[in-house]
N, C-alpha and C positions, 0 to 999 in steps of 0.2 A: 532122162529127158529124151523125148523122141526127136528125130532129125528136124521135123517141121517146127516144133517148139523152139529148138535151138536156133534155127535160121531166123525165125520171127523175132526172138529176143535179141539176137545179135544185130539184126537190122535195126530194131528199135533203138538199141544203145548207140549204134553208129550214127543214125540220123539225129538222135538227140544230141550227141556230142557235136556233130557238125552244125546243127541249127543253133546251138548255144554258143558257138565259137565267138560271135561278136556281141552277144547279149549279156546283160547284167543279170537278168532273170525274166521270168514270164511277166509281161506287163511293164517291165522296166525299160529304160532307155538304153540304146546300144552304146558301145564304147566310144564310137566316133562322136555321137551326140553329147556324151558326158564330157569328152575332151573339149569340144567346142564351147560348151557351157563353162567349163573351168577356165579356159583361155579368156573368154569374154568377161568373166567375173574378176579375174586377176589382172586384166590388161591395164597398162599405163601408156602414156603418150610422151615419151622422152623426146627432147629436142635432138636434132641430127648430131649436133656437136657433142651432146652428152652421150649418145650412143657410141660415137666414134672414140671419144676420150676414154670411156669406161666399158668397152665392148666385152671384155672378159667378165665383168660383173653383170652385164645384161644377158649374156649367153644363157639360153634356157628359159628366159623370162618372157611373159606375155606382153604384147603390144597391140595397140589399136590406134588407127589413124582414119578419121572420117574425111570424106570428100577429097581424096588424093587423085591427082591427074595421072592417067596411064600414058607413059611415054611409048612403051612398046609391049606387045604380048605375042610370044612365039610358042606355038604348039610343038611339043616334043613327040618322039615316036610312040611313047607309051600312053598318050592321051593326057599327059600333064602339060602345064604351061609354065613358061618363064616370063615374068613380068618385070619391067622396070617402071617404078612409079616415083613421082616427085614427093619427097617428104614435105610436110606443111611449111618447113623452113626454106623451101626451094629458092635457089638464087640463080646462078649462072647455069646454062645447059650443061649437063654432064656432072654437075655437083649436087650435093644434097639430095641424092636419089637413093632408093632402096632396091635391092635385087630380091625378088620374091619367087618362090616356087609355089605352084598351086596345082593340086590334084582334085579336079572337080569340073563342073560345067563351065564353059566359056561365058563370061559376062560381057556383052557388047555395049559398053558404056565408056565414055572418056573419063568419067569421074566415078570412083568407087569408094566404099568404106571397106577397110581391111582389118582383120584380126589374125594374129599369128604369134609364132615363137621365134625369138632371135637365135640364129644358128651360128653367128660369128660374123666374118666379113667375106666379101667376094671381090676379087680383083679382076678387072677386065681392061682391055686396051683398045681404044679407038683413037689412034694418034698417040695421045698421052695415056699413061697407065693410071687408072683410077681404082681406089678401094672404097667400097661402100658397105653398109650393113646388109647382111643376108638374113631374110626372114622367111620361114616356112609358114605359109598361110593355112589357116583352118577354116576360114570363111571370108567370102567377099560378097558384097551386095552393091548394086547400083546406088549412087548417092541421090 
């Protein structure tokens, strides 16, 4: 094999490997889209009490909550966001909320629909110490 043929074939293989990194196949959906679709299909909407009582059983499972109120949204250094949203069972401020991580575009809306995977719990302190469900979001949309 001549040097030019070798360089051309090595480049084609390298580019093909890199371009296929996130793809299922030519014409197929990428891995992120497949994951979003899976989470949306499998998502349930457990009550806040059910999540907290059985958090170990919910860990890794998909959840969806429509029209939740965004208490706060903080951008992190890497372009990700930390959101605190009211669970639909929302009661007293600081209770019945969800701690969410979001890696995507900012949605400027007070009410959003969320889909994600339960990661366990998150404990924070603002005066009192509070523990809430922690959800890694795969999609958010304005309500």
